TORKOL-4160 file (C-alpha; in steps of 0.2 Angstrom, whole numbers, padded with zeros to 4 digits, m for minus):
144
<pt num="1" X="0057" Y="0069" Z="0018"/>
<pt num="2" X="0053" Y="0055" Z="0029"/>
<pt num="3" X="0045" Y="0039" Z="0023"/>
<pt num="4" X="0030" Y="0031" Z="0033"/>
<pt num="5" X="0034" Y="0015" Z="0042"/>
<pt num="6" X="0024" Y="0004" Z="0030"/>
<pt num="7" X="0034" Y="0010" Z="0015"/>
<pt num="8" X="0050" Y="0006" Z="0025"/>
<pt num="9" X="0043" Y="m0011" Z="0029"/>
<pt num="10" X="0038" Y="m0014" Z="0011"/>
<pt num="11" X="0055" Y="m0010" Z="0004"/>
<pt num="12" X="0063" Y="m0021" Z="0016"/>
<pt num="13" X="0051" Y="m0035" Z="0012"/>
<pt num="14" X="0054" Y="m0034" Z="m0006"/>
<pt num="15" X="0073" Y="m0033" Z="m0004"/>
<pt num="16" X="0072" Y="m0049" Z="0006"/>
<pt num="17" X="0061" Y="m0058" Z="m0007"/>
<pt num="18" X="0072" Y="m0052" Z="m0021"/>
<pt num="19" X="0087" Y="m0059" Z="m0013"/>
<pt num="20" X="0078" Y="m0076" Z="m0012"/>
<pt num="21" X="0068" Y="m0077" Z="m0027"/>
<pt num="22" X="0067" Y="m0096" Z="m0027"/>
<pt num="23" X="0061" Y="m0097" Z="m0009"/>
<pt num="24" X="0043" Y="m0095" Z="m0002"/>
<pt num="25" X="0045" Y="m0084" Z="0014"/>
<pt num="26" X="0033" Y="m0085" Z="0028"/>
<pt num="27" X="0025" Y="m0070" Z="0036"/>
<pt num="28" X="0033" Y="m0076" Z="0053"/>
<pt num="29" X="0050" Y="m0077" Z="0044"/>
<pt num="30" X="0048" Y="m0060" Z="0037"/>
<pt num="31" X="0043" Y="m0052" Z="0052"/>
<pt num="32" X="0058" Y="m0059" Z="0062"/>
<pt num="33" X="0069" Y="m0053" Z="0048"/>
<pt num="34" X="0063" Y="m0036" Z="0048"/>
<pt num="35" X="0060" Y="m0034" Z="0066"/>
<pt num="36" X="0042" Y="m0029" Z="0065"/>
<pt num="37" X="0025" Y="m0036" Z="0072"/>
<pt num="38" X="0018" Y="m0050" Z="0062"/>
<pt num="39" X="0001" Y="m0041" Z="0061"/>
<pt num="40" X="0008" Y="m0025" Z="0054"/>
<pt num="41" X="0019" Y="m0035" Z="0042"/>
<pt num="42" X="0004" Y="m0045" Z="0036"/>
<pt num="43" X="m0005" Y="m0029" Z="0031"/>
<pt num="44" X="0010" Y="m0023" Z="0020"/>
<pt num="45" X="0012" Y="m0040" Z="0012"/>
<pt num="46" X="m0006" Y="m0038" Z="0007"/>
<pt num="47" X="m0003" Y="m0021" Z="m0001"/>
<pt num="48" X="0012" Y="m0027" Z="m0010"/>
<pt num="49" X="0002" Y="m0042" Z="m0017"/>
<pt num="50" X="m0012" Y="m0030" Z="m0022"/>
<pt num="51" X="0001" Y="m0019" Z="m0031"/>
<pt num="52" X="0007" Y="m0035" Z="m0041"/>
<pt num="53" X="0024" Y="m0036" Z="m0032"/>
<pt num="54" X="0022" Y="m0052" Z="m0022"/>
<pt num="55" X="0014" Y="m0068" Z="m0026"/>
<pt num="56" X="0006" Y="m0077" Z="m0011"/>
<pt num="57" X="0003" Y="m0096" Z="m0009"/>
<pt num="58" X="m0010" Y="m0100" Z="0004"/>
<pt num="59" X="m0011" Y="m0116" Z="0015"/>
<pt num="60" X="0002" Y="m0127" Z="0024"/>
<pt num="61" X="0019" Y="m0124" Z="0016"/>
<pt num="62" X="0013" Y="m0107" Z="0008"/>
<pt num="63" X="0021" Y="m0091" Z="0010"/>
<pt num="64" X="0026" Y="m0076" Z="m0002"/>
<pt num="65" X="0038" Y="m0074" Z="m0016"/>
<pt num="66" X="0043" Y="m0060" Z="m0027"/>
<pt num="67" X="0032" Y="m0058" Z="m0042"/>
<pt num="68" X="0039" Y="m0062" Z="m0059"/>
<pt num="69" X="0041" Y="m0044" Z="m0065"/>
<pt num="70" X="0044" Y="m0036" Z="m0048"/>
<pt num="71" X="0063" Y="m0037" Z="m0048"/>
<pt num="72" X="0062" Y="m0024" Z="m0062"/>
<pt num="73" X="0050" Y="m0012" Z="m0053"/>
<pt num="74" X="0055" Y="0006" Z="m0050"/>
<pt num="75" X="0058" Y="0010" Z="m0032"/>
<pt num="76" X="0052" Y="0028" Z="m0036"/>
<pt num="77" X="0035" Y="0021" Z="m0043"/>
<pt num="78" X="0034" Y="0010" Z="m0027"/>
<pt num="79" X="0037" Y="0024" Z="m0015"/>
<pt num="80" X="0024" Y="0034" Z="m0023"/>
<pt num="81" X="0012" Y="0021" Z="m0023"/>
<pt num="82" X="0015" Y="0016" Z="m0004"/>
<pt num="83" X="0016" Y="0034" Z="0002"/>
<pt num="84" X="0000" Y="0039" Z="m0007"/>
<pt num="85" X="m0004" Y="0058" Z="m0012"/>
<pt num="86" X="0004" Y="0065" Z="0005"/>
<pt num="87" X="0013" Y="0081" Z="0005"/>
<pt num="88" X="0029" Y="0086" Z="0015"/>
<pt num="89" X="0019" Y="0098" Z="0025"/>
<pt num="90" X="0001" Y="0098" Z="0031"/>
<pt num="91" X="m0006" Y="0116" Z="0028"/>
<pt num="92" X="m0024" Y="0111" Z="0034"/>
<pt num="93" X="m0018" Y="0102" Z="0050"/>
<pt num="94" X="m0024" Y="0106" Z="0068"/>
<pt num="95" X="m0019" Y="0124" Z="0066"/>
<pt num="96" X="m0022" Y="0128" Z="0047"/>
<pt num="97" X="m0009" Y="0140" Z="0040"/>
<pt num="98" X="m0015" Y="0157" Z="0036"/>
<pt num="99" X="m0006" Y="0156" Z="0019"/>
<pt num="100" X="m0015" Y="0140" Z="0013"/>
<pt num="101" X="m0026" Y="0151" Z="0002"/>
<pt num="102" X="m0014" Y="0148" Z="m0012"/>
<pt num="103" X="m0002" Y="0163" Z="m0009"/>
<pt num="104" X="0011" Y="0152" Z="m0001"/>
<pt num="105" X="0027" Y="0148" Z="m0012"/>
<pt num="106" X="0034" Y="0136" Z="0001"/>
<pt num="107" X="0021" Y="0123" Z="m0002"/>
<pt num="108" X="0024" Y="0122" Z="m0021"/>
<pt num="109" X="0043" Y="0122" Z="m0018"/>
<pt num="110" X="0041" Y="0107" Z="m0007"/>
<pt num="111" X="0030" Y="0099" Z="m0019"/>
<pt num="112" X="0044" Y="0101" Z="m0032"/>
<pt num="113" X="0057" Y="0094" Z="m0020"/>
<pt num="114" X="0046" Y="0079" Z="m0016"/>
<pt num="115" X="0044" Y="0075" Z="m0034"/>
<pt num="116" X="0063" Y="0077" Z="m0037"/>
<pt num="117" X="0066" Y="0064" Z="m0022"/>
<pt num="118" X="0054" Y="0051" Z="m0030"/>
<pt num="119" X="0062" Y="0055" Z="m0047"/>
<pt num="120" X="0080" Y="0051" Z="m0040"/>
<pt num="121" X="0072" Y="0034" Z="m0035"/>
<pt num="122" X="0065" Y="0030" Z="m0052"/>
<pt num="123" X="0079" Y="0022" Z="m0061"/>
<pt num="124" X="0083" Y="0011" Z="m0046"/>
<pt num="125" X="0074" Y="m0006" Z="m0046"/>
<pt num="126" X="0069" Y="m0018" Z="m0032"/>
<pt num="127" X="0083" Y="m0030" Z="m0040"/>
<pt num="128" X="0096" Y="m0016" Z="m0038"/>
<pt num="129" X="0092" Y="m0015" Z="m0020"/>
<pt num="130" X="0095" Y="m0034" Z="m0018"/>
<pt num="131" X="0111" Y="m0036" Z="m0029"/>
<pt num="132" X="0128" Y="m0040" Z="m0021"/>
<pt num="133" X="0136" Y="m0036" Z="m0010"/>
<pt num="134" X="0119" Y="m0032" Z="m0001"/>
<pt num="135" X="0112" Y="m0049" Z="m0006"/>
<pt num="136" X="0124" Y="m0058" Z="0005"/>
<pt num="137" X="0119" Y="m0048" Z="0020"/>
<pt num="138" X="0100" Y="m0050" Z="0016"/>
<pt num="139" X="0103" Y="m0069" Z="0015"/>
<pt num="140" X="0108" Y="m0070" Z="0033"/>
<pt num="141" X="0093" Y="m0060" Z="0040"/>
<pt num="142" X="0081" Y="m0070" Z="0050"/>
<pt num="143" X="0092" Y="m0086" Z="0050"/>
<pt num="144" X="0100" Y="m0093" Z="0065"/>
């Protein structure tokens, strides 16, 4: 299974925010730290704020920080939320599969495997992702 780019960026933003919970992080600082375009990062930040994982402060001296309860948020739940209701295979793609009438066992097996993947991430929290020794590395990102 492959995560979409926005999910990857979202996880990295939350890891950085969890490593520096006392700091307000700017969009520019985050974009430089995770090496993604500012505009794309801003969209992901907006989604994370909508999910209640980031608090934003507008204006001069503003930025984003990890929401109070976000350090305890499940990575599995977050990945489900960011990935949406996508399946591992697209049976109705450009060339629809002739087995998409409900007779295919592969689609069901892949759905079970996908849920097992998410379930393996459920006990891991955002705070866990930013715990030492990774925290020390996260603290150096985007800083001269």
